[in-house]
C-alpha positions in Angstrom: -48.6 8.0 -22.5 -48.8 11.6 -23.2 -49.4 14.3 -20.1 -51.4 17.0 -20.8 -50.7 21.0 -18.7 -52.0 22.1 -16.0 -54.0 24.4 -17.9 -55.1 22.1 -20.6 -59.1 21.9 -21.6 -58.3 18.2 -19.9 -57.7 19.6 -16.6 -60.4 19.4 -14.1 -62.8 22.2 -14.5 -62.2 23.4 -10.2 -58.9 24.7 -11.1 -59.3 26.2 -14.4 -59.8 29.8 -12.4 -55.9 29.7 -11.6 -54.5 29.8 -14.7 -55.9 33.1 -15.2 -56.0 36.4 -13.2 -59.3 37.7 -11.8 -60.4 40.6 -12.5 -60.5 43.3 -9.4 -63.9 44.5 -10.6 -65.4 41.2 -10.2 -63.4 40.9 -6.9 -65.7 43.8 -6.0 -69.1 44.1 -7.8 -70.7 46.8 -5.6 -68.4 49.5 -6.4 -68.3 51.3 -9.8 -64.4 50.0 -10.8 -63.0 51.2 -14.7 -61.4 47.5 -15.2 -58.6 47.2 -16.5 -60.0 46.1 -20.4 -62.5 49.4 -20.4 -59.7 51.9 -19.9 -57.1 49.7 -22.2 -54.6 48.2 -20.9 -51.9 46.4 -21.9 -50.8 42.5 -20.8 -48.0 42.1 -18.2 -45.2 42.0 -19.7 -42.6 40.1 -17.4 -44.0 37.1 -15.1 -45.0 38.1 -11.5 -45.5 36.5 -7.7 -48.7 35.3 -6.7 -49.7 37.0 -3.2 -53.3 36.8 -0.7 -53.1 40.9 0.4 -52.9 40.7 4.6 -52.7 44.5 5.0 -53.6 47.8 2.6 -51.2 50.3 1.8 -52.0 54.0 0.6 -50.0 55.6 -1.9 -49.8 59.3 -3.9 -48.3 60.0 -7.7 -46.0 62.2 -6.3 -47.4 64.0 -9.4 -50.6 67.5 -9.3 -53.8 66.7 -9.6 -54.9 66.6 -13.5 -59.1 66.8 -14.0 -58.6 67.1 -17.7 -57.0 63.9 -18.9 -59.4 61.4 -18.7 -58.8 58.1 -15.7 -57.9 56.0 -19.0 -54.7 58.2 -20.0 -53.7 58.2 -16.7 -53.6 54.6 -16.7 -52.7 54.3 -20.1 -49.0 56.8 -19.0 -48.8 54.7 -15.8 -48.6 51.3 -17.3 -46.3 52.9 -20.4 -44.0 53.9 -17.5 -44.2 51.0 -15.3 -43.0 48.5 -18.7 -40.1 50.7 -19.7 -36.7 50.8 -17.8 -36.5 55.1 -16.9 -34.5 57.4 -15.0 -36.4 59.0 -11.6 -35.9 62.3 -10.5 -33.8 61.4 -8.3 -31.1 59.8 -10.7 -31.9 56.4 -9.7 -32.9 54.0 -12.6 -36.2 51.7 -12.6 -36.0 48.6 -14.2 -38.7 47.6 -15.8 -41.7 46.4 -13.8 -44.2 43.6 -15.0 -47.2 46.7 -15.0 -49.0 49.2 -12.9 -47.2 48.1 -9.8 -50.7 49.2 -7.8 -54.0 47.2 -7.8 -56.3 50.4 -7.9 -55.4 54.1 -8.8 -58.2 56.6 -8.2 -58.0 60.0 -9.4 -58.8 63.5 -8.1 -62.7 63.4 -9.1 -63.2 59.8 -7.3 -62.9 57.3 -10.3 -61.2 54.0 -9.2 -59.3 52.2 -12.3 -58.2 48.5 -12.0 -54.5 48.3 -11.8 -52.8 45.1 -11.3 -54.9 42.1 -10.5 -55.1 41.8 -6.7 -53.7 37.7 -7.1 -50.4 39.1 -8.1 -47.5 41.5 -5.6 -47.3 44.8 -6.9 -43.9 47.0 -6.9 -41.7 49.4 -5.4 -38.7 52.0 -6.2 -38.4 51.9 -2.5 -36.5 49.0 -0.4 -40.0 47.2 1.3 -41.3 43.9 0.1 -44.8 44.5 -1.0 -45.8 41.1 -1.0 -49.2 40.5 1.1 -50.2 44.5 0.3 -53.2 45.4 -1.1 -52.0 49.1 -2.8 -53.6 51.5 -3.8 -52.9 55.1 -5.2 -54.0 58.6 -5.5 -53.9 60.7 -8.3 -51.5 63.9 -6.5 -48.9 64.8 -4.7 -49.7 65.4 -1.1 -47.1 67.3 0.1 -48.8 70.6 -1.4 -52.3 69.4 -2.8 -55.4 68.6 -0.5 -57.3 65.2 -0.8 -61.0 66.2 -2.4 -63.6 65.0 -0.5 -64.8 62.2 -3.5 -61.4 61.3 -3.9 -61.3 60.3 0.2 -64.5 58.8 -0.5 -63.6 56.5 -2.8 -60.4 55.5 -0.7 -62.9 54.6 2.3 -65.0 52.8 0.5 -62.6 50.6 -1.1 -60.4 50.4 1.6 -63.7 48.7 3.6 -64.3 46.8 0.6 -61.1 45.5 0.5 -60.7 44.7 4.5 -63.7 43.0 4.4 -62.5 40.2 2.4 -60.0 39.7 2.9 -60.1 40.2 7.4 -58.0 43.0 7.4 -58.1 44.7 10.4 -57.9 48.2 10.7 -54.7 48.7 12.3 -53.0 47.0 9.0 -53.6 50.3 7.8 -51.0 52.2 6.4 -49.0 55.0 4.1 -45.8 54.1 1.8 -43.9 55.9 4.6 -44.5 53.3 7.2 -42.9 50.7 5.2 -40.3 52.3 3.7 -38.1 55.8 3.8 -40.3 57.9 1.4 -42.5 60.9 1.7 -45.2 58.9 0.0 -48.2 59.7 0.5 -47.8 62.8 1.1 -48.7 64.7 4.4 -52.3 66.0 3.8 -53.3 62.1 2.7 -50.7 61.0 6.1 -53.3 62.7 8.0 -55.9 61.4 7.1 -55.4 57.9 7.1 -55.9 57.9 11.3 -59.7 58.8 10.2 -59.5 56.2 7.4 -58.7 53.8 10.0 -61.6 55.1 12.3 -63.8 54.5 9.1 -62.9 51.0 8.3 -62.9 50.1 11.7 -66.7 51.1 12.7 -67.4 49.4 9.5 -66.5 45.7 10.3 
């Protein structure tokens, strides 16, 4: 007797969703999220670990805001960096990741782009386990730049939507530096996290 694979066409339709990623955009239809397909994403290049988000962690790109580049250009550049072996500014070697390490990218203009699908754990250059973390990265180096109002507004809306969907309380929102030895997400953004927690708590 020939056995069919789990993802074969003969499998029960109810399990077919387990065979393919669910778009972050599809999960949050009320938000204007630019999908991977829309910005021209390539495929993941390595296997990824499945997880369910139970905390929300905020990052910054640690690069200067650039309003002249499109969201598509920024995400394609980030994906290229992510899947390649490279030398970081610290001299540390970054081995290839499967895909963009973050689940969402927010530009200085407040555009939200889909990164890695939320059902897969992200990646980090620092020694903490991002399993269970919904990762949001904001464009900018907030050690020396301010967070634009439009960017914070998008962060707030996205964080509220994540918190509601995954039943994450406001006290489970943190910055990268709360989980690892790093300056990320930069002082200006980090100082806004108490307000973000208040905004999320009021919406829940």
